[in-house]
N, C-alpha and C positions, 0 to 999 in steps of 0.2 A: 139282765139279758141272758139268753141261753147261748151256747156255742155249738157249732157244727161238729159232729163226731170226727175223730182224726182219720177214720177210714174213709169217710165221705170227702174230706178235704183232699186226701191223697188221690182218691179216684178222680176228682174233678180237675187237680192240677196235673195229673198224669195225662189226662185226655187232652188238656190245653197244650202241654208240651208236645205230645205226640201229633196232634193236628198242625201246630204251627211249624214244628221241624220237619215233618213230611212235606208241607207246602214249600219250605225253603229247599229241601233236597230235590222236589220236583223242578223248581225254578232253576236250580243249578245244573242237574242232570240234563235239562233241555238244552243247556249251553254247551255242556261236555259230559260224556258218560264218565269221564275221570272223577267228576265231583262225588261219585259213589264212594270213592276212597276217603274223601274227607268227611263226608256226612255220616257214613256208617258208624264209625267210633263215637261221634257225638250223640247219634240216636241210641246206640247202645248203652253209653255212659249215663245218659240223662234218664234212662227207663228205670233205674233203680236208685235206691237211696232212702234215707230215713225221712226226708222231707222237713227237717227240723225248722229250717227257715221259713219255708212255705207255710207251715202250721202257725208260726208266730206271726207272720204278716196277716194271714187270713183272720186269726183270732184278734189281733189287735185292731183290725178293721171292725170286726163284730162288737168287741168291748166299747168301742167309740161310737157305737150306734149304727154302723153300716149293715146292710141287709144283703146277703149273697143272692136271695131271690130277686130283689129289686135291681142289684147291680152285679150280674153274673161275671162282669169283666174283672172282679177280684181274683178270678182263677188265672187270668193273664198276669196280673200284677204279682201274684205269688209265684207263678211260673218264672217271671222275670227275675225274681230273687233267686231262684234255683238255677237259672242260667248263669248268673253271676258267681254263684257257688261253684258250678261246673268249671267255669273259666279259672277260678282260684285253684281248684284241686289239680286241673290239668297242668297248670303252670307250677304248682307246688311239687308235683311229682317229678317234673323236670329239674326243678331246683335241687330236690333232695336225691336225684338219681334213683327214685324208687321203682323197683321192677313190678310191683304189684299194687292194685287198688281194688278193694271189695272182692278179693279172691280171683280176680283176673289180671291179665297183663295191663299195666298203666298204658295210657294213650300213647305215649312217646315209644314205648316198647312195641306197641302193635304196628306203628308206622315203620319202626326199625325192621320188624319181621317182614313186613310187606317188601320193603327195599331189598332185603337179603334173599327172601324166598323167590322173587320175581326177576332176579338177575339184573338189578339196576346197576348203573355205574356209579362210582363214587363211594363215600363212606356211609355205611348204613346207620351208625350211631348218629352222626350229624344229621342225616335226613329225618331220623325220628324226632330229634329235638327240634329242628326247624319246623317240621309240619305240625308238632304239637303246640308250639307257640302260635302258630296260624290258627289251629283249632280252638285254642283258648281265646285268642282275640276275637274270632267269630262268635263264640258264645257270649262275650262281652257286647258285641254289636246286636246280636239276637236278643239279648236281654233289654236293650234299649227298644228294639222293635216290639217286643211284647208289651213293654210298658205302654207304648203308644197305642195299642189296641184295647186298653182297659175300658175306655169310654166312661171312666169315673169323673164326676164334675170337679172333684177336689184333687185329681191326680197331678194337675200342673199348678196347684197353688203354691206360694212361696214356702209354706211350711213342709208340703210333701216333697218339694224339690230339695230343700235342706236336709230333709231326713234321708232321702236316696244319696245325696252327695256325702253325707256323713257315712252311711253304709259303705260306700266304695272306697272312701278315703281310709276308714278304719282298716279294712282288710289289707289294703296295699301298704299302709304304714306299719301294721302289725307284721306283715310278711317281711318288710325291710328289717324290722327290729329282730325278727327270728334269725334272719341270715347274719346279720351283724353280730348279735350276741353269740352265735354258734361258733364263729371264727374269731372273735375279738378276745385279747387277753383279760378276760374278766376274773379278778381275784376270787378265790373260793368263797370268801366271806359275803361276796356281793351276788353270787349266782341267784339265790332265791329272790332277791329283789328285782333283778333283771329278768328273770323268768316270769315273775308276776306281771311286769309291764307287757311282755310279749303275750301272755294268755289273755290279758285283758283286752288288748286291741285286736289280736288276730283271731280270737275266738269268742270271748264273752260278749264283747259289744257287737261284733259283726254277725255272730251266729245266732244270738238270742236277743239282746237288747234293742239292737237297731231295726231288725225285722218287725218287732212289735211296734216300735215308733213309727216305722214306714207304713205299716197296716192302719194304724190310728190316724196318722196325718191325712191319708187319702180319704178318710171318712170325716175330715173336718174336726178332729178332736181338739179340745182345748188343752191348755198346758197342765191342768190338774190331772187329767186322764193320762196324758202321756208321761208325766213324772211318776204316777203310780205304777204305770207299766214298766218303766225303767227300774223302779225300786224292786219290783218283782223279778225282772229278767236278767239284770246285770249279775247279782250273786249266783243266780241259777247257771248263767253261762260260764262263770268261774268254776263252779262245781263241775259242770259238763266237762270242761277242759282238764281239770285236775283228774277226774276219772279216766279221761283218755290217756293222760300221762302215765297212770298206772298200768293201763292196758297195753301201752306201748313197750312196757318191759315184761309184764306178767300175763298178758292176754294169750289166750289159746289161738294159734294160727288158724286152726280149723274154723273158728268163729269170727275172728277179726279180719281175716284175709290178708294179715301182714306177718312176716316172720317174728318169731319170739325174740325179744330184745332189740327190736328194730330201732327204737329211739337211742339205745346205747350204741348200736352199731353206726348210726349217723352222727353220733357225738352230740345229741340234743341236750341243752342245758336247761332242764325243766325244774320246777319246784321240787319235785321228787329228788332229783340229783342235788339240788341245793340244800335240802334237809340232810341228805346223806353226807355231804361234804362237811357240814356243820357239826356232824356227830363223830365223824371218824377221827382216830389218832392221827398224828402227823405223817407218819410213814405210810399208812394205808390211804390217807387222803392224797398224798403226793403221787402214789401209784395210780389211783383212780383218776386224777386230773390229767396225768400223762397218757394213760390209756384211752380215755374218753376222747382226747384230741388226736390219737393216732389214726391215720388214714385206713390202716388195716387192723382188724381185730380177729383174733382166733376164736374158736367156739369156747375154748378154755377161759379166755379174757371175758367174754360175755357172761359166762357162768359165774366167775368170780365176782364180777361187778354186781350181778344179781344177788348173790349171797351177801355181799356187803351192805347192799341196800336193805335187805331183810334184817341183818343183824344190828344195823345201826338205829333201828327204831323209826326210820323215815316213813315206813308204811303206816305206822300207827299214827305219826303226826299228820300225814296225808289225810286219813280217815277222819281225824278231828277237825281239820280244816274244811274238808267237804261237808261235814255235818254242820259246821257253823255257817257256811255259806247257804246251805239248804234251808237252815232255820231262819236266816234273814230273808230268804225269798218267800218262805211260807208266811212270816209276819206280815210281809207286804200283800199278801192275798187278801187279808182282812180289808185293807183299804180299797181294794178292787170290789169287794162285796159292798161296800159303803157307796160305791159309785154305780151299783146296779147289777153286778154280776150275781146271777142266782146260784142256788145250791148245785145245780147240774153243771153249770159252767165252772164253779169252784171245783167240782169233782174232775172235769175234764183238764183243768190246768194242773191239779195234783198228779193226775195220771201222767201228763206230759213231763212234769218236774221229775217224776220218778223214772220215766223212760230215759231221761238224759243222765241220771246220777246213779241209778242202780241197774247196771247192765254189764254185758260180757263182750260187747262189740261196738 
């Protein structure tokens, strides 16, 4: 089978999101003009993004034999996955106290600015956090609404419901692990293993593996197809997050939309940090651990931590690990070809894999 080109998938998912969210905004603003303040950040936030999860769901559907021409509701299913992601990101920025997302103020900072600039009573920061939580929850509810509009015959099958439940559970469990590991007294020798758990559930399974499985399940795929998709997607999802961890320290702020060294500033215990701690001598390791845990870090602290990561050889180990995960994913592509994926579809998935692992944002 062939796969729809990424640009066509994005265009159709964007259109589904725009139509559905504008309809919701119209319903809300008919009740109260104040609803514009809630819906505008959601509309703006969901108007951009790489659509990584939507692409995975769409292609999982096609690989399992689904036809977008026969069942155009796949666009709503993919949009539902994107709305779940929007909810996760809005809440994640609150949890991490992030000021920016995709080069713009994070949603809770936008609400905070509204409160401050329009002369509201009370605390601006609390208002921003409270309304962003509501906005994220609304995205979760809208994700369910979009799912109900798919019209796909297998969308309510036990397999499809199980795949969707796995998707939602994984991201929430992964988020908990991330919060827990960040603050818990994890021994330096255990950081890499704990970080591996976080990236597996918070990103690899939720961002790549489970969306492919969701898409395949709503096309009525058998276990052989879903297992083959998981074998391709899970290592790819891990490589994606490992690259993200590198960019969280060394990425260009003009490209990533995040400050340089942001993961270090937030005290993130990533695989990159774990590899660094394994390689540093005791004195430097102790300084790194205490500084990473410090609530406030100077620019000099971030610069020294960055230099220690470079000099420790952790970056080289990361590149080797990314290459291994990519190789495992590529090997699984052959199995998909045996299941009917044609040369063009193979090329599309290779391009998708490269976009996740060879990138600057």
